Structures are given as C-alpha cells and as structure tokens.
N, C-alpha and C positions, 0 to 999 in steps of 0.2 A: 375493573373500574368503568364508569360510563365513557363511551367513546368521545363525547364532547370534552370531558375532563382531560383525557389523554391528549387530545389535539391541543387543548389550551396549554398543557404542560410542555408539549413540544414547541409551541409558538413562544412561550415564555423563555424556554431554553435557548431558542434561536436568537431572540432579542437580547438576552443576557450575553450570549456569546459575541454578538455584534459589538456590544458595549465593551466587552473584555478585549476584543481586538483593537478597539479605538484607544483604550488605555495602554495596551501593550505597545502600540506603535506611536503613542503620544500624539494622537490626532487632536486638533484644536477643539473640535466639538465635544470630544470625550473629556479632555483635561479640564475644560471649563465647568464640567459637572462637579468637580472636586472644589470645595469652598475656599481653598487657599493654594498658592503656588507651591509646588513640591519638587523633590529630586526626581530625576529621570527614572531611577530604579524604584522609587516609591510608586510611580504611575504603573510601571511594569508589574510590581507586586499586586496592585489593585486589579490589574488585568488578569493576573494568575488566579486571584481569589474569585473573580467573576467567572472565569473559564471553568473553575472547579464547581461553582454553583450551577452553571449551565449543564455540566456533565451529570451532576447529581439529579437534576430535575428530568433530564432526558432519560437517564437510567430508570428513574422511578416510573415514567410513562411506559418504557419499553418492557419492564417486568410485569406490568399490569397487576401489581401487588400493592393494595392500598396501604398496608403497613410499611411499605418500602420508603415512604416519604417521612417517616418519623424523625430520623436522625438529622436530615438536612433542614427540616422545618424547625426543629428545636434549636439547632445551631444558628440558623438565620434569624430566628426570633431573638435570641440572646444578643447577637452581634448588633442587630439594628436597634434594639431597645437601648442597649448601652451606648451605642453611637449617638442616638437621638439625645440622650441625657447629656453626653459630653458636648455635643454641638450646642445645646442650649447654654451650657456653662461658658463656652467660648463666646456665644452671642452676648451674654450678659457682660462679659469682659470687654468685648471689642465693638459691640453694636453694629455688626456686619450683616447686611441683609442676605448675602449669599450663604452665610452660616445658618441663619434662621431658616432659609429655604431647605437646606440640607437636613436640619433637625426635623422639619415638618415631613419631608419625604421619608426619612428613616422611621419616624413615629408611625406613619401610615403603613409602611412595610412591616414593622414589628407587629402591628395589629393583624395584618393579613397573614403573616407567617404563624402568629399565635392561633388564629382560627384554623389554619391548615394543620398545625400540630395537634390541636384538640380533635379534629376529625380523624386523623391517621391513628391516634392513640386508641381509638375505639376498636381497632382491628388487630388480630393476631396474624403472624406470618403463616401463610399457607404451606410454604416449603420449609419443613423443620430440619432439613439436613444441615448439620453443623459445618461451618467453614473450617478449613484445615487448621491445625494447631499453630503453625507458624504465622498464619494470618492473624489469629486471635492474640497471640503473644505480641506480635508486632503492633497491633492496634493499642494494646495496653501500654507499650513503650512510647508510641506516638502521643497518647493521651498525657502521659507523665511529662514528656519533653515540652509539649505545647502548654501545659499548665505552668511549668517553670518559666518558659519564655514569656508567656502572657503576663504573669505576675511581675516579672522584671520590667517589662515595658510599661505597664500601668503605673508602676512605682518610680518611673523615670530613670531606670537603669538601662541606658541605651548603648553603652560602649561595646557590648558584645555583638550588636547588629552589624551586618556586613556593609552598611553605608550610613552616612549621617542622617538622622531623623530629627525633625523638629518635635517639640514636646507634645503637641496636639496629635500629630500623626502617630506618634509612639503609643498614645493611649488607644486610639482606634485600632491600630494593628495589634496591640496587646489583647483587646477584646476579640479580634479575629482569631488569635491563637487560643484563647480560652473557649471560644465557640467551637474550634476544631477539637479541643480536648474533650468537650462534651460529645461531639460528633463521633469520635473514635471510642470513647467510653461506652456509648450506645452500642457500638459494634462488639464490645466485650460482653455487655449485659444481654444483648440480643445477638448471639453469635451465629446466626443463620447465614447461609451462603448468599441468599438474595439481598440481605443487608450488606454483607461484605463486598459484594460485587459493586454496588453503588458507591461505597466508600473507596474502594480501590480505583474506580474510574475517576472519582473526584480528585484523588491524589495524583493520578496520572496526568490529568488535564493541567493541574497546578504545576507539576514538574515540567511539562513540555513548554510552558510559557517561560519558566525561570531558568532552565538549564543553560541555554546559550548565553543570556546576559550575565549569569553568574560566572560562567567560564571566562568570559571576556573581562570580567571585573577583577580577576586575580592580579592583573598588572597594576591596578590602581589603589590597592589597599596594603596596609601593614599594621603591625601591633595587634590590638584586641579585635579590630575589624577583620584582619586576616584570619585570626583564629575562628571568629564567628562565621566567616565565609567558608572555611574548610569544614566546620561542623555542619553548617546548613547544606552545603553541597553534598556531603556524605549522606545526609538524610534524604536528599532529593534522589541521589543515585540508588540508594537502597530501596526507597519506597517505589521508585519508578521500575526497578527490576522486579520487585515483588508484584507490582500491578501487572506488568507485561506477562510474567510467567503464569500467574493464576487467571488472568483474563483471557489469554490467548493460547496457552500451552496445556496447562493442567486440565485433564478431562473432567474433573469434578466441578470446576469453577468457570471454565471458559464461556465466553459470551453466547455461543451457539446453544448452550444448555438452558438459557434463560426462558422461562415459560411465557408464551404469548397469550395463551388462553387457559382457563382453568375453572374450577368450581367457584361458585359464588362465595366470597370471603365472609367469615362470620365475625361478629364483634368479639373482642377480647373479654375474657371473664376475669 
C-alpha cells in the first residue's frame, strides 16, 4: 500500500484508541460524545468496540495487505449506517440536537467506510495460506452467536445482557453485534491467515478492555443478567485465549510472520 495511506491508518488507529480509552475510563470529554447519558458498563463497552476498531486498522496497516481492510471496512460501514438511521429516528422522536449531531457524524463515517470497503474489495489476498481449522470454526461460531445476540437486542430483548440497557443503546449495540457477525463471516469466507490475524487482534483488544470490568461485575448481578455475564465472560476468555495462542505462540500465525513488504497487489478477478 502507499506509504502515506499506511501512515494515515496508523494515525487513525491512534486517535481511535485514544477515544476508546476515554470511554473505557469514562472521561468527561469522551462520554459527552455519546448523545445520551448511559450506564458505566455501556461506556466501557463502547471503549472496547473502539479499541477493537483501532486494532483492526493498525493490523491492516502493518500487514501492508490492501485486501486486509475488507472485513473491518464492511463491519464499520454497516454499524455506522444503521447507527445513523437509528439516531435519526431518535431525533424525530425527541428533537435533540446532540442526537442529530451523532446521526450526521455516523452518516459521514458510513460513507467513508463504504468508500474504503469498495477500494479494498478490488484486491485479492496476496498470502493465500489458510488460517488453522480451529480459527476458522471459531469464527463461524462467533458469527452465529453475534447474529443471535444482535437480533435479540434490536428486537428489544435485553434481559440476557449483563447490565441494564436503555432501548436506544440496545439497538446500537445490536447493530455492533451484527457488524461483528459480518466481520467474522468474512473470516470464514476469506479464511486466509492475514485476514484471521487482524480479526484475532480485533477480538483481543475488545477482550482486554472488558475482562476486568466483567470480572468485577459478578457481585452486582443475578438472574438472567448473571447468566448473560457468564456466557459473555466465557466467550471473552475463549476468544482471548485463541487470539493469544495464534498471535503469539503458533508459528503459522504469530505476529512476527506478518509480511512487511511484498509484490504489488493485483485486483481481484
């Protein structure tokens, strides 16, 4: 990829990570970016989503693989487009300027991510080595779980979630889940290790933000929320262990094998 594009991706990843940390630590300047007041864990969840996004864009730049941005661009385009539509619905209901501003920002981001997705889809992956079977089957399972969770949240079935959600946050988070389902489905359909590495790093960043808050939350929940917390925590532990093993231990996948330079990529046919 052009050097200027890779630098831009690193800068964007750094800025996104900074915002992720702001949400994770509930800093005033960050939480004011969200158009309504929310639960502490909701802000941490948003921080985890942004940390995962930052990790994916940094991984894309590091691999120097134009096709490596396909999954995260498609995911982000879906989430921001759906988010913009929902924010507009909330604005029509409440006439809140903060919500209209959020809708505008999300719409612009959706257009940007759509352009990025269109560009990346022109290219095929240079490294055609398949990811290990366990990674591919895990991605298929993640896609299924995220689809179920996303549909439940969008249809206002929130009792399984580990903390109380207001109905509007539930819709946005539901689309985040559906975007993740598309993200991991892409890893099943394009099962190459350069694709899988970015997705594993995405999940690892997400897990690192949530694991401690979730562990502390066990003393505060019961009933359906406790069941949801156990299930979600199990997924975090499993996905985190999967990412750590394949990114830092397994010789076929670990980060040091990522190509830094290579032949000029060719458009996909």
